[in-house]
N, C-alpha and C positions, 0 to 999 in steps of 0.2 A: 680323357676328358676333353671335350672342346669348351674353350672359355670365350666368351663373346667379349672383345675390346670396347672398352668405353671409353669415348673421348671427350677432352675437357675442352674442346676448342669451339668458341661460341659460335661458328658458322652451323658446326653439327648439333648442337644443342638446340639452336633455333629450326633447324631442318627436322630434328626429332617431334620438337613441339608440335610444326605445322604438319606432319605426317601422322601424328600419333591417331590409334582407332580411338572409337567412342568409350569403350570400355578403361582404358586408359586416361582420356578428358575428364572423365567422372571424378578421377583421384585428382586430376590436377586442379579443379575447383574446389578444394579441401580449404576449409576455413580454422583459425586457431579457435579455442575454445575459450570462455572465462575462466577465471581461477575456480571458483565454485563447480562449475561442470567440469574441470579437469579433476577434481578430486572425485565428484561425484560418477562420473564415466569410466574413469582409470584410463584416460588416452589425452593426447595433446591436440590434437586437430579431428576433423570430420567434412566429408565433402557436404556441401550446402546443397539445399532443396528448397523448392517453392514454398513458401509459408513460415520458415524458419525467421526468427528475430534476429537481427542483427544489428552491430554498432560498427561505423566508419572510425577506423584508427588513425588512417594518415589520410592528407589530401585535404582539397578544398572543403569538404562537407565533414570534415572531422568531428567526432562528437555526437553526429545524428543517430539515433535509432529507429530503425524502421523495418519492416517485413520484406522479405525477398519475393519479388513479383516475377522476375523469371531468370533463368539460369541459361543462359547461351555458350553451350561447348563448343561451337566452332570458333567462337572468338574467342572463349576462354575468359567471360566477363560475366557480372551479375548486376541486374537490374534492380533498384529497390522502389517501393511506393512513393515515398516522400522526398528523394533526391531527385530534384527536378532543377532544370536552368531554361532560362526565358533567351528565346530567341530574338534576334533584330526586329522581326515581325510583330512580335507578343505572343506567340503560342508558346506553350511550354512544353519539353520533351524531357524523357526519363535519361537520366545520364548513366550510361554502363561504368561500374567500379572492379577494377581486379580485385580477386578473393582474397589476395594477399594482404590488403589493405581493410579487411573487414575481422571482427571478432565477433562469434557464434555465442548471443546470449540466452535465448531460448528456442531450443529446437524444437521441429514438429514430430512426436514420436509416434505418431499414429502408423506410421509405415513399417510392416515388420522385418522388412530388410536393415532398416536402420537399429531397429530392437536387436537383431542378430548380431549388428556389429558392435553394440555395446556389451551383449552378454557373452561374446566369443573372447572379450578381455576381461570378463568379470567385473562389469559397472553395473551400477543400482541405476532404476529410471521407474517411474510412473507412468503406466498407459491409460489413457483415457480409451474405454472400451466400449466407445459408440458404436463402432463399424460391427464387433462380434455381436452385439445384443440384437442387432436387425438381422444379422443371419440365422441366428436361433428362433427367432419368430417365426421367419420364412420358411424353416425346417419344421416347425411343428404344424403349419397349415397344409405342408405338403403328406398326401395319403396315396402310398404305392397301392397298386391293386384297382379293382373295380368297385365302385363304392354304390351302393342300392339307392334310386331316386326316392324311395318311398320312407323305407326304415333307416336308412343309414348305413346298414350293417358293409362290410368290406370284405371281398373275395379277391383271392389270388388270381382266378381267371377268368374269362367271359363265360365259358359255360357253367361254372357254379354260379354265377348272379342271373344267367337265364333259368337253370334249375330251381332257385330261389324265387325267383319272380312267378313262377309259374305254379309253384307249391304255396307259396305265402300270399300273394298279391294278384290273385286269379282276375279281379275286378279291373285292377289297373291295366293288367295285359289285354285284355277283350277291349278296353277303351282306345287302345292304340292304333 
């Protein structure tokens, strides 16, 4: 068997980070979970997503809690809504923070991929079923086949509908 050599040299580690493909970069923006979430999800960390509520653990903005506004996979940085800095000219800019300096407090569990991550390690979570209810309503409204414009009956093909129109609704056909 061929085994890949893993280097501990900093230059090679940096090169690995710079050249990492997107699917690996997504895992590099993982954030530690709060103690309650660790017990509930049965895992230690989770990739951060837009809409998650996080707390800054280290740095100038330590202790601030905010929602994730943007996740930059290219730079491996996370931008929060309330973490801002004033420039010399007075304009405010969002400050990017490295994910290792954040702690996940309230994850957005509406995403199916994230639900599967938690289920895979047998964790417990509650999901807001807002999106699924909308899909069910749309499915009920969809009618497959051909609907009679007069009585509303549904037919499998156009020929059956035409035969029905001629037999049942002669006056409607003549008016067309």
